[in-house]
C-alpha positions as CSV (number, residue, x, y, z in Angstrom):
1,M,-0.1,-13.6,19.7
2,E,2.8,-14.3,17.4
3,I,2.5,-17.5,14.7
4,K,5.9,-18.5,13.4
5,F,6.6,-20.8,10.4
6,T,9.9,-22.1,9.5
7,R,10.4,-22.4,5.5
8,A,6.9,-23.3,5.0
9,P,5.3,-22.4,2.0
10,F,1.6,-22.1,1.7
11,R,-1.3,-22.2,-0.7
12,N,-3.0,-19.1,-1.5
13,L,-6.8,-18.8,-0.5
14,P,-9.0,-21.1,-3.1
15,R,-11.3,-19.7,-5.4
16,A,-13.8,-21.6,-3.6
17,F,-13.5,-18.6,-1.1
18,F,-14.7,-16.4,-3.3
19,A,-17.3,-18.3,-5.0
20,A,-18.8,-19.5,-2.0
21,P,-21.6,-17.4,0.3
22,C,-20.1,-15.2,2.8
23,Y,-19.8,-17.0,6.3
24,A,-22.3,-16.4,8.9
25,A,-21.3,-14.8,12.3
26,G,-19.0,-16.9,14.3
27,A,-16.5,-17.8,11.1
28,S,-12.9,-16.8,11.4
29,I,-12.0,-13.4,10.5
30,V,-8.4,-13.4,10.0
31,A,-6.4,-16.5,8.5
32,A,-2.8,-15.1,8.3
33,I,-0.3,-17.6,6.5
34,L,3.6,-16.5,5.8
35,A,5.9,-18.6,3.7
36,W,9.2,-18.0,2.0
37,T,10.1,-20.0,-1.2
38,A,11.1,-17.4,-3.6
39,A,13.5,-18.9,-6.3
40,G,16.7,-17.1,-6.1
41,A,16.1,-15.4,-2.7
42,S,17.6,-16.4,1.0
43,R,15.5,-18.4,2.8
44,A,14.8,-16.9,6.5
45,D,15.1,-19.4,9.4
46,D,12.0,-17.8,11.3
47,I,9.1,-15.9,9.0
48,S,6.4,-14.4,11.4
49,V,2.9,-13.4,11.2
50,S,1.8,-11.5,14.3
51,D,-1.8,-9.9,15.3
52,T,-1.4,-7.8,18.5
53,G,-4.5,-6.1,19.3
54,G,-6.1,-6.2,15.4
55,V,-2.7,-4.9,13.9
56,V,-1.2,-8.0,11.8
57,E,2.2,-7.6,10.9
58,L,3.9,-9.7,8.0
59,K,7.5,-9.8,8.7
60,V,10.6,-11.2,6.4
61,D,13.9,-12.0,8.6
62,G,12.6,-9.8,11.1
63,K,11.5,-6.9,9.1
64,T,7.9,-5.6,8.6
65,I,6.8,-5.9,5.0
66,L,3.0,-5.0,5.6
67,E,0.8,-4.0,8.4
68,Y,-2.7,-4.5,8.1
69,R,-5.6,-3.0,10.6
70,S,-8.2,-5.8,11.0
71,R,-10.4,-4.1,13.3
72,P,-12.2,-0.9,12.4
73,N,-9.7,2.0,12.4
74,P,-12.3,4.0,13.0
75,T,-14.6,2.8,10.6
76,K,-12.7,1.0,7.7
77,V,-10.0,-2.2,7.5
78,Y,-7.0,-1.4,5.3
79,V,-3.5,-2.0,5.0
80,S,-1.9,0.5,7.0
81,R,1.7,0.1,6.2
82,W,3.9,-1.4,3.1
83,F,7.1,-1.3,2.0
84,T,9.3,-1.5,-1.5
85,P,12.0,-4.1,-1.4
86,K,14.5,-1.8,0.2
87,G,12.6,-1.1,3.0
88,T,10.7,2.6,1.7
89,Q,7.4,2.9,3.5
90,I,5.3,4.5,1.4
91,L,1.1,4.7,2.7
92,R,0.2,7.5,4.8
93,D,-2.6,6.7,7.1
94,S,-5.6,9.6,8.1
95,P,-4.1,12.6,7.1
96,H,-5.4,15.9,8.7
97,D,-6.7,17.1,5.7
98,H,-8.5,13.9,4.7
99,V,-8.8,12.0,7.8
100,H,-11.3,9.3,6.4
101,H,-8.0,8.5,3.8
102,H,-6.7,5.2,5.3
103,A,-3.3,4.1,3.2
104,L,-4.5,1.4,0.9
105,M,-8.3,0.6,1.4
106,Y,-11.4,-0.2,-0.2
107,A,-14.6,1.8,0.5
108,I,-17.7,2.9,-1.8
109,G,-21.4,3.5,-1.0
110,I,-23.9,0.9,-0.4
111,D,-27.8,1.9,-0.6
112,D,-27.7,5.3,1.3
113,V,-24.8,5.0,3.4
114,D,-21.3,6.3,2.9
115,F,-18.6,3.9,3.7
116,W,-15.8,6.3,1.9
117,S,-16.4,9.4,4.7
118,E,-16.5,9.5,8.0
119,G,-18.2,12.8,9.1
120,G,-20.5,15.6,8.1
121,T,-24.0,15.2,7.2
122,A,-23.7,11.7,5.5
123,K,-25.0,8.2,6.8
124,I,-21.5,6.8,7.6
125,G,-21.1,2.8,7.7
126,R,-18.7,0.8,9.1
127,Q,-16.5,-2.3,7.8
128,V,-17.1,-4.8,10.7
129,P,-14.9,-8.6,11.2
130,L,-17.0,-11.3,11.5
131,G,-16.2,-13.9,14.2
132,T,-12.9,-14.6,15.9
133,S,-9.2,-14.8,14.6
134,S,-7.8,-18.0,13.4
135,S,-4.9,-19.1,11.3
136,S,-3.9,-21.9,8.8
137,A,-1.0,-22.9,6.5
138,T,-0.9,-24.8,3.4
139,S,1.6,-25.1,0.6
140,N,2.0,-24.3,-3.0
141,G,5.6,-23.5,-3.1
142,K,5.1,-20.2,-4.3
143,G,6.4,-17.7,-1.2
144,Q,3.3,-16.0,-0.4
145,A,1.8,-14.4,2.7
146,T,-2.0,-14.3,2.8
147,I,-4.2,-12.3,5.4
148,G,-8.2,-13.4,4.9
149,Q,-11.1,-11.5,6.5
150,R,-14.9,-11.9,6.4
151,L,-16.1,-8.3,7.2
152,Q,-20.2,-7.1,7.5
153,W,-20.7,-3.7,5.8
154,M,-22.8,-2.0,8.4
155,A,-25.2,0.8,8.5
156,P,-25.0,3.4,11.4
157,D,-28.1,1.6,13.2
158,D,-26.2,-1.8,13.0
159,V,-28.3,-3.1,10.1
160,P,-25.5,-5.3,8.1
161,L,-26.0,-4.1,4.2
162,A,-23.4,-6.5,3.1
163,L,-21.1,-9.2,3.5
164,E,-17.6,-9.1,2.0
165,S,-14.8,-11.9,2.1
166,R,-11.5,-10.5,1.3
167,S,-8.1,-11.9,0.8
168,I,-4.7,-9.6,0.8
169,T,-1.8,-11.6,-0.5
170,V,1.9,-10.6,-0.5
171,H,3.9,-12.2,-3.4
172,L,7.5,-12.6,-2.6
173,G,10.1,-13.4,-5.5
174,V,7.3,-13.0,-8.3
175,T,9.0,-10.1,-9.6
176,P,12.1,-9.9,-7.7
177,A,12.6,-5.8,-8.4
178,C,9.4,-5.2,-6.8
179,S,7.1,-5.2,-3.7
180,L,3.6,-7.0,-5.0
181,L,0.5,-7.9,-3.7
182,T,-3.1,-8.9,-4.4
183,W,-6.3,-7.5,-3.1
184,Q,-9.4,-9.7,-3.5
185,C,-13.1,-9.4,-2.6
186,A,-16.3,-10.8,-2.8
187,L,-19.2,-8.7,-1.8
188,E,-22.6,-9.8,-1.7
189,P,-25.9,-8.6,0.1
190,A,-26.3,-9.8,3.7
191,E,-28.8,-12.1,4.9
192,G,-32.1,-11.1,4.1
193,K,-31.4,-8.6,1.5
194,S,-32.1,-9.8,-2.2
195,S,-30.0,-6.9,-3.3
196,V,-28.2,-3.7,-2.9
197,N,-27.3,-1.0,-5.0
198,L,-23.4,0.0,-5.0
199,W,-22.8,3.7,-5.8
200,G,-19.9,6.4,-5.4
201,R,-18.3,9.8,-6.1
202,H,-15.7,9.6,-9.1
203,Y,-13.1,8.4,-6.6
204,F,-14.7,5.9,-4.5
205,G,-13.1,2.4,-5.0
206,W,-9.7,0.7,-4.2
207,G,-7.3,3.6,-3.4
208,V,-3.7,4.5,-2.0
209,R,-3.0,7.8,-0.3
210,F,0.9,8.2,-0.2
211,V,3.5,9.7,2.1
212,T,3.4,13.0,2.3
213,S,7.0,13.9,0.3
214,M,5.4,11.8,-2.7
215,D,2.9,14.7,-3.0
216,K,5.2,16.7,-4.7
217,D,6.3,16.5,-8.5
218,G,4.7,13.2,-9.0
219,V,3.9,11.4,-12.4
220,F,1.2,9.3,-13.4
221,V,1.8,6.9,-16.6
222,F,-1.0,4.3,-18.5
223,P,-0.2,1.7,-21.0
224,G,-0.6,3.3,-24.3
225,G,-0.7,7.1,-22.9
226,G,-4.6,6.5,-21.8
227,E,-7.1,8.7,-22.6
228,E,-8.0,11.3,-19.8
229,R,-10.9,13.0,-18.9
230,A,-10.5,16.0,-16.3
231,V,-13.1,16.4,-13.7
232,R,-11.6,19.3,-11.6
233,G,-8.1,20.8,-10.7
234,T,-5.9,18.1,-10.8
235,E,-8.1,15.4,-10.7
236,K,-8.8,12.9,-13.6
237,L,-10.4,10.0,-14.7
238,T,-8.5,7.5,-17.1
239,R,-9.3,3.9,-18.2
240,A,-6.6,1.3,-18.6
241,P,-5.8,-1.8,-17.2
242,W,-2.8,-0.3,-14.9
243,C,-1.8,2.9,-13.7
244,A,1.4,3.9,-12.3
245,Y,2.6,6.9,-10.1
246,S,6.4,7.9,-9.9
247,A,7.6,10.3,-6.9
248,Q,10.2,10.8,-4.3
249,A,9.7,9.3,-1.1
250,D,11.6,10.6,1.8
251,G,14.3,11.3,-0.8
252,Q,14.3,8.1,-2.9
253,P,12.6,7.8,-5.8
254,V,10.1,5.0,-5.8
255,T,7.1,3.6,-8.4
256,V,3.7,2.4,-7.4
257,A,1.5,0.7,-10.2
258,M,-1.9,-0.6,-9.5
259,F,-3.6,-3.1,-11.8
260,D,-6.7,-4.4,-12.6
261,A,-8.0,-8.2,-13.2
262,P,-9.5,-8.6,-16.8
263,T,-12.1,-10.7,-15.0
264,N,-13.1,-7.5,-13.0
265,P,-16.6,-5.9,-13.6
266,R,-16.3,-2.9,-16.1
267,H,-12.7,-3.8,-16.9
268,P,-10.6,-1.8,-17.8
269,A,-10.8,0.2,-14.4
270,T,-11.5,3.7,-14.3
271,W,-8.6,5.2,-12.7
272,F,-8.8,8.4,-10.3
273,T,-5.7,10.3,-10.1
274,M,-4.7,13.3,-8.8
275,T,-1.6,15.2,-8.2
276,G,-2.6,18.5,-6.0
277,P,-2.7,19.5,-3.3
278,F,-1.8,16.1,-2.5
279,A,-1.4,12.6,-4.8
280,Y,-3.8,10.0,-4.9
281,M,-4.7,7.2,-7.1
282,A,-7.6,4.8,-6.9
283,A,-9.4,1.8,-9.0
284,T,-12.7,2.7,-9.5
285,L,-15.9,1.1,-11.0
286,N,-17.0,4.4,-12.3
287,L,-20.3,4.1,-9.5
288,E,-20.7,7.9,-10.0
289,A,-22.2,7.7,-13.5
290,E,-23.2,3.9,-13.2
291,P,-24.3,2.3,-10.1
292,L,-24.2,-1.4,-9.6
293,S,-26.7,-3.7,-8.2
294,I,-25.5,-6.7,-6.8
295,T,-27.2,-10.1,-5.4
296,K,-26.5,-13.3,-3.9
297,D,-26.5,-14.9,-7.2
298,Q,-24.7,-12.0,-8.9
299,P,-22.2,-10.5,-6.4
300,L,-19.3,-8.3,-6.9
301,R,-15.7,-10.0,-7.5
302,A,-13.0,-8.1,-8.2
303,R,-9.0,-8.7,-8.1
304,Y,-6.8,-6.2,-7.8
305,G,-3.0,-5.7,-7.9
306,I,-0.3,-3.0,-6.4
307,A,3.4,-3.2,-7.1
308,A,6.0,-0.7,-5.5
309,W,9.7,-0.5,-7.2
310,D,12.6,1.4,-5.7
311,G,13.5,3.7,-8.5
312,I,11.6,4.9,-11.6
313,A,9.9,2.1,-13.2
314,D,9.3,3.0,-17.1
315,A,6.0,1.8,-18.7
316,A,7.7,-1.6,-20.2
317,A,8.9,-2.3,-16.5
318,V,5.2,-1.9,-15.2
319,D,3.5,-4.0,-17.9
320,A,6.1,-6.9,-17.4
321,A,5.2,-7.0,-13.9
322,Y,1.6,-6.6,-14.8
323,K,1.8,-9.7,-16.6
324,A,3.5,-11.5,-14.1
325,W,0.8,-10.7,-11.9
326,L,-2.0,-11.7,-14.1
327,A,0.0,-15.1,-14.5
328,L,-0.5,-16.0,-10.8
329,D,-4.3,-16.1,-11.0
């Protein structure tokens, strides 16, 4: 299935998407919308969103800018490919050393079920889409591409533990020097549950695994330097509103920064970072030290951003992008 929009801007999913209870089975799982109205940018005649076998691709001028796995692969739903403005792909999916690392993903523990791992002795959960695919488009004139999805977080015995409303928005032309997207989620207990307990290891959360070439000689940067706490080896935890990583991606210097919204629980985020034997970066809620109970009336609502530059972006450039991203809310 391929859906084309010709020079048609659209509106991001409304706040009600996250304020309302998660939808019951039968609701749509994918609302993919694409437009190109960025100021100063050349408009594409045909801008397309395609969903083929659960692989959603967003394209501009025929070139893929993001790929999203909308079906569990095998247990998670996630962004599998994402590109810098010049077309460098920076994400690595399911490497042999940690097959449960799926590019750009969100995974935590709920009650006694582990949604991060994919093997071992743990009770492994799955993120399962609700309903059937659909798409829609409205106008806001800002040049955005949004994938919206509703997911059940299922225990191994197929009992739903939680319901999630998810929105992933690509922003075109907001910060021309970098690719930019927003990841939002609203997580609440499943029907029939009054509350669930969110837990995790020190690296559980919204994380990114980079292509192999970015595992070497990379550097993490935080605003104001950041206060780091060593965990083990190169693994560290740092509280800050954003975290950036610069390295070589297939011979090209790139910088990737992740943003934490001030409205998120426990802001500023506790960032998990490591540089060896591979590089990883994740925004966490510090669930290992302090688990979090959520209810229907008090769900988890989180908004994160991620930006990617061609070249080395300094702290000032990252901070400027962070402020531009905050202004989108």
